[in-house]
C-alpha beads as a LAMMPS data file, in Angstrom:
LAMMPS data file: protein, C-alpha beads

98 atoms
97 bonds

1 atom types
1 bond types

-500.0 500.0 xlo xhi
-500.0 500.0 ylo yhi
-500.0 500.0 zlo zhi

Masses

1 110.0

Atoms # bond

1 1 1 -242.448 238.790 -174.232
2 1 1 -241.498 236.060 -171.842
3 1 1 -237.895 234.843 -171.843
4 1 1 -237.125 231.160 -171.298
5 1 1 -233.593 229.814 -170.812
6 1 1 -232.919 226.344 -172.214
7 1 1 -230.971 223.739 -170.285
8 1 1 -228.058 224.263 -172.689
9 1 1 -227.993 228.017 -172.048
10 1 1 -228.137 227.565 -168.272
11 1 1 -225.302 225.039 -168.414
12 1 1 -223.194 227.512 -170.387
13 1 1 -223.838 230.198 -167.753
14 1 1 -222.627 227.797 -165.058
15 1 1 -219.484 227.070 -167.093
16 1 1 -218.805 230.780 -167.537
17 1 1 -219.269 231.402 -163.827
18 1 1 -217.057 228.449 -162.890
19 1 1 -214.278 229.689 -165.150
20 1 1 -214.338 233.279 -163.899
21 1 1 -214.708 232.197 -160.267
22 1 1 -211.201 230.738 -160.355
23 1 1 -210.035 234.341 -160.048
24 1 1 -212.986 235.901 -158.236
25 1 1 -216.214 234.147 -157.194
26 1 1 -217.917 237.484 -156.527
27 1 1 -216.977 238.880 -159.927
28 1 1 -218.097 235.655 -161.603
29 1 1 -221.572 235.787 -160.056
30 1 1 -221.920 239.466 -160.938
31 1 1 -220.808 238.852 -164.533
32 1 1 -223.351 236.071 -165.071
33 1 1 -226.057 238.260 -163.513
34 1 1 -225.096 240.970 -166.003
35 1 1 -225.452 238.523 -168.912
36 1 1 -228.939 237.597 -167.702
37 1 1 -229.867 241.259 -167.204
38 1 1 -228.645 242.078 -170.712
39 1 1 -230.777 239.285 -172.171
40 1 1 -233.791 240.747 -170.357
41 1 1 -233.621 243.701 -172.765
42 1 1 -235.140 241.343 -175.325
43 1 1 -238.450 241.118 -173.464
44 1 1 -239.367 244.617 -174.646
45 1 1 -237.544 244.485 -177.969
46 1 1 -237.136 240.926 -179.333
47 1 1 -235.688 242.188 -182.617
48 1 1 -232.825 243.925 -180.784
49 1 1 -230.298 241.243 -181.714
50 1 1 -229.001 240.488 -185.163
51 1 1 -229.660 237.366 -187.229
52 1 1 -227.016 234.732 -186.404
53 1 1 -224.677 234.641 -189.427
54 1 1 -224.138 230.868 -189.186
55 1 1 -227.846 230.159 -189.667
56 1 1 -229.179 233.072 -191.761
57 1 1 -232.543 232.187 -190.183
58 1 1 -234.519 235.308 -189.175
59 1 1 -235.956 233.662 -186.053
60 1 1 -232.490 232.700 -184.730
61 1 1 -230.874 235.854 -183.431
62 1 1 -228.086 236.891 -181.118
63 1 1 -227.427 239.655 -178.669
64 1 1 -223.844 240.559 -177.858
65 1 1 -222.732 241.186 -174.286
66 1 1 -219.081 242.135 -173.894
67 1 1 -217.334 239.257 -175.686
68 1 1 -220.226 236.773 -175.386
69 1 1 -222.957 235.832 -177.830
70 1 1 -226.432 235.227 -176.415
71 1 1 -228.234 233.167 -179.055
72 1 1 -232.023 233.065 -178.952
73 1 1 -235.000 231.894 -180.957
74 1 1 -238.136 233.930 -181.490
75 1 1 -241.324 231.979 -181.027
76 1 1 -244.910 233.126 -181.097
77 1 1 -244.974 234.779 -177.681
78 1 1 -241.687 233.731 -176.084
79 1 1 -237.993 234.280 -176.515
80 1 1 -236.010 231.092 -176.017
81 1 1 -232.368 231.618 -175.045
82 1 1 -230.575 228.720 -176.738
83 1 1 -226.952 229.170 -175.706
84 1 1 -224.294 231.622 -174.551
85 1 1 -220.678 231.415 -175.653
86 1 1 -217.573 233.440 -176.395
87 1 1 -217.892 235.672 -179.425
88 1 1 -214.767 234.464 -181.201
89 1 1 -216.305 230.996 -181.591
90 1 1 -218.735 229.848 -184.260
91 1 1 -222.186 228.628 -183.288
92 1 1 -222.339 224.838 -183.167
93 1 1 -225.811 223.952 -184.364
94 1 1 -225.748 220.593 -182.558
95 1 1 -225.168 222.336 -179.219
96 1 1 -227.824 224.988 -179.611
97 1 1 -230.798 222.638 -179.745
98 1 1 -232.070 223.393 -183.235

Bonds

1 1 1 2
2 1 2 3
3 1 3 4
4 1 4 5
5 1 5 6
6 1 6 7
7 1 7 8
8 1 8 9
9 1 9 10
10 1 10 11
11 1 11 12
12 1 12 13
13 1 13 14
14 1 14 15
15 1 15 16
16 1 16 17
17 1 17 18
18 1 18 19
19 1 19 20
20 1 20 21
21 1 21 22
22 1 22 23
23 1 23 24
24 1 24 25
25 1 25 26
26 1 26 27
27 1 27 28
28 1 28 29
29 1 29 30
30 1 30 31
31 1 31 32
32 1 32 33
33 1 33 34
34 1 34 35
35 1 35 36
36 1 36 37
37 1 37 38
38 1 38 39
39 1 39 40
40 1 40 41
41 1 41 42
42 1 42 43
43 1 43 44
44 1 44 45
45 1 45 46
46 1 46 47
47 1 47 48
48 1 48 49
49 1 49 50
50 1 50 51
51 1 51 52
52 1 52 53
53 1 53 54
54 1 54 55
55 1 55 56
56 1 56 57
57 1 57 58
58 1 58 59
59 1 59 60
60 1 60 61
61 1 61 62
62 1 62 63
63 1 63 64
64 1 64 65
65 1 65 66
66 1 66 67
67 1 67 68
68 1 68 69
69 1 69 70
70 1 70 71
71 1 71 72
72 1 72 73
73 1 73 74
74 1 74 75
75 1 75 76
76 1 76 77
77 1 77 78
78 1 78 79
79 1 79 80
80 1 80 81
81 1 81 82
82 1 82 83
83 1 83 84
84 1 84 85
85 1 85 86
86 1 86 87
87 1 87 88
88 1 88 89
89 1 89 90
90 1 90 91
91 1 91 92
92 1 92 93
93 1 93 94
94 1 94 95
95 1 95 96
96 1 96 97
97 1 97 98
């Protein structure tokens, strides 16, 4: 399946990279690349992530990478990455583009 990153998700990746780059720009770029690579696992197995507890909607799922939640929506033949955020936070529906 094809993976598409929403504007929201891409903005969150930039924020994550900006935050980490305060300590190490190289590490920040590598970490964000690793998040993207981890999300690519979904292309062969879209059901890999669990249903997001805040929504209980079977088409809204999340994949965990380290301490980050990668929230995505299953569509007919695409996977839409909605947002990425720290795992200790709750999903804000208004930010995820539902």
